[in-house]
C-alpha positions as CSV (number, residue, x, y, z in Angstrom):
1,X,-76.7,69.1,41.0
2,X,-79.0,70.9,37.6
3,X,-77.1,69.4,35.3
4,X,-77.8,65.7,37.1
5,X,-81.5,65.9,37.2
6,X,-81.2,67.3,34.0
7,X,-79.6,64.2,32.9
8,X,-81.4,61.9,34.0
9,X,-84.4,63.6,32.5
10,X,-83.0,63.5,29.0
11,X,-82.2,59.6,29.6
12,X,-85.8,59.4,30.4
13,X,-87.2,61.0,27.6
14,X,-84.5,59.2,25.4
15,X,-85.8,56.0,26.6
16,X,-89.3,57.1,26.5
17,X,-89.7,57.0,23.0
18,X,-88.6,53.5,22.6
19,X,-91.6,51.8,23.0
20,X,-92.7,50.2,26.6
21,X,-92.0,47.0,27.9
22,X,-93.8,44.8,30.0
23,X,-94.3,45.6,33.7
24,X,-91.7,45.0,36.0
25,X,-93.7,46.2,39.4
26,X,-97.3,45.2,39.6
27,X,-100.4,45.4,41.5
28,X,-99.2,43.4,44.6
29,X,-95.8,43.2,43.9
30,X,-93.6,43.4,47.8
31,X,-90.5,45.1,47.1
32,X,-87.1,45.8,49.4
33,X,-84.6,48.3,49.2
34,X,-81.2,48.6,50.7
35,X,-78.9,51.5,50.1
36,X,-75.8,53.6,51.0
37,X,-76.4,57.4,49.7
38,X,-73.8,60.0,48.2
39,X,-74.0,63.3,48.9
40,X,-75.4,64.9,51.9
41,X,-79.0,67.0,52.5
42,X,-77.7,68.2,56.0
43,X,-74.3,69.3,57.4
44,X,-71.9,70.4,55.1
45,X,-69.3,72.6,55.5
46,X,-65.6,73.2,56.2
47,X,-65.6,71.3,59.9
48,X,-68.3,68.8,59.4
49,X,-66.9,64.7,58.5
50,X,-69.4,61.8,58.0
51,X,-69.4,59.2,61.2
52,X,-71.8,56.7,59.5
53,X,-73.1,57.5,55.8
54,X,-76.2,57.8,55.1
55,X,-77.8,54.0,55.1
56,X,-82.1,53.6,54.1
57,X,-84.5,50.6,54.4
58,X,-87.7,51.3,51.9
59,X,-90.3,48.9,51.3
60,X,-93.2,49.2,48.3
61,X,-95.9,47.2,48.0
62,X,-98.2,47.6,44.2
63,X,-101.8,49.0,44.9
64,X,-102.2,49.5,41.5
65,X,-101.8,48.8,38.1
66,X,-103.1,49.2,34.4
67,X,-102.5,52.6,34.6
68,X,-102.0,54.2,31.2
69,X,-101.7,50.3,29.9
70,X,-98.4,49.2,31.6
71,X,-98.1,51.9,34.4
72,X,-98.9,51.1,38.4
73,X,-98.8,52.3,42.1
74,X,-96.4,51.6,45.1
75,X,-97.0,52.6,48.4
76,X,-94.8,52.0,51.3
77,X,-92.2,52.9,54.3
78,X,-88.8,54.1,54.1
79,X,-86.5,54.3,57.2
80,X,-83.2,56.3,56.8
81,X,-79.8,56.8,59.0
82,X,-76.7,59.4,58.8
83,X,-75.0,60.4,61.4
84,X,-72.1,63.5,61.5
85,X,-69.7,65.3,63.4
86,X,-68.6,69.3,63.5
87,X,-65.3,69.4,65.5
88,X,-63.0,72.4,65.7
89,X,-59.8,72.4,67.9
90,X,-60.9,69.1,69.2
91,X,-64.4,70.6,70.1
92,X,-67.1,70.1,68.4
93,X,-71.1,68.2,68.5
94,X,-71.7,65.0,67.2
95,X,-74.9,64.6,65.2
96,X,-77.6,62.4,64.1
97,X,-80.8,62.0,61.8
98,X,-83.6,59.6,61.8
99,X,-86.5,59.5,58.9
100,X,-89.4,57.5,59.5
101,X,-91.7,57.9,56.6
102,X,-94.2,57.0,54.4
103,X,-93.9,57.1,50.2
104,X,-95.4,56.3,47.2
105,X,-94.3,56.5,43.7
106,X,-95.5,55.7,40.0
107,X,-94.4,53.3,38.1
108,X,-93.9,53.1,34.2
109,X,-92.2,50.6,32.0
110,X,-89.8,52.4,29.2
111,X,-86.8,49.1,29.2
112,X,-87.1,45.9,30.0
113,X,-86.3,45.0,33.7
114,X,-85.7,48.5,34.3
115,X,-88.6,49.4,36.7
116,X,-88.7,53.2,36.5
117,X,-90.6,55.5,39.0
118,X,-91.4,58.9,41.1
119,X,-92.5,59.5,44.0
120,X,-93.2,61.5,47.4
121,X,-91.9,60.9,50.7
122,X,-93.4,62.3,53.7
123,X,-92.0,61.9,57.4
124,X,-91.0,62.5,60.6
125,X,-86.5,63.5,60.8
126,X,-85.4,62.8,64.7
127,X,-82.8,64.7,64.8
128,X,-80.1,64.4,68.3
129,X,-76.5,66.0,68.7
130,X,-74.4,65.8,71.9
131,X,-71.1,68.4,72.1
132,X,-67.8,66.9,73.1
133,X,-64.5,68.1,73.8
134,X,-65.7,70.8,76.8
135,X,-63.9,71.3,79.2
136,X,-65.3,69.6,82.4
137,X,-69.3,70.2,83.6
138,X,-69.9,71.7,79.9
139,X,-71.4,68.7,78.1
140,X,-74.7,69.4,76.4
141,X,-76.9,67.5,74.1
142,X,-80.3,67.9,72.6
143,X,-82.9,66.9,70.3
144,X,-85.5,68.0,67.7
145,X,-87.7,66.9,65.4
146,X,-89.8,68.2,62.0
147,X,-91.6,67.3,58.7
148,X,-89.4,65.5,56.2
149,X,-90.6,65.5,52.7
150,X,-88.9,64.5,49.6
151,X,-89.6,64.0,45.9
152,X,-87.6,61.7,43.9
153,X,-86.9,59.5,40.4
154,X,-85.6,56.5,40.8
155,X,-84.9,53.4,38.9
156,X,-84.7,49.1,39.7
157,X,-82.9,47.4,37.0
158,X,-83.4,43.1,38.1
159,X,-80.6,40.6,36.6
160,X,-83.3,38.0,38.4
161,X,-86.5,38.2,38.8
162,X,-86.1,38.3,42.4
163,X,-83.2,40.0,42.6
164,X,-81.9,43.8,41.1
165,X,-79.9,47.2,42.0
166,X,-81.8,50.3,42.3
167,X,-81.0,54.2,42.3
168,X,-82.9,56.9,43.4
169,X,-82.2,60.8,43.0
170,X,-84.2,62.9,45.7
171,X,-84.1,65.5,48.6
172,X,-84.3,62.9,51.9
173,X,-81.3,61.7,53.7
174,X,-79.0,61.8,50.4
175,X,-79.1,63.4,47.0
176,X,-77.8,60.1,45.6
177,X,-79.0,56.5,46.8
178,X,-77.5,53.6,45.5
179,X,-78.5,49.8,46.5
180,X,-79.6,46.6,45.7
181,X,-83.4,45.8,45.6
182,X,-85.6,42.4,46.5
183,X,-88.4,41.7,45.4
184,X,-90.6,39.2,47.6
């Protein structure tokens, strides 16, 4: 994981040596991201299996631009979901996580059509679990919730003015989130 982060940061620094291009994210822009995650930040181990892969949707609205000539800031919301199962000899637990959060990002264009950014996420993680495969009469379930937070680095590459692909690396519902982006 550390090697991946160092590789991404190195690539960003190399790209930074090139002159900055026109902004791909500005004040007033609205972007919707739909993503699927890889690399669980939650349930790992021999007996855990993914039931529903980590999926997320986020919305971002540009609130400030002209920072450092071409940089901008955006804020918005985030919704993530993942479901896992722990099973051993026919007995186990089913878990689901829903993260509802707000997030903010600092955007700086290094390459034409590539929106690069870093940001923070702060929200609420709703966890539920249900036991299965138990003898009659001992079927348990539980819920819990807590603070969810993450730092992330991401990029969106636009094929057209309104459609692109996105990738984010961070610690939220997943380590790596890839998907599509729509500029509204």
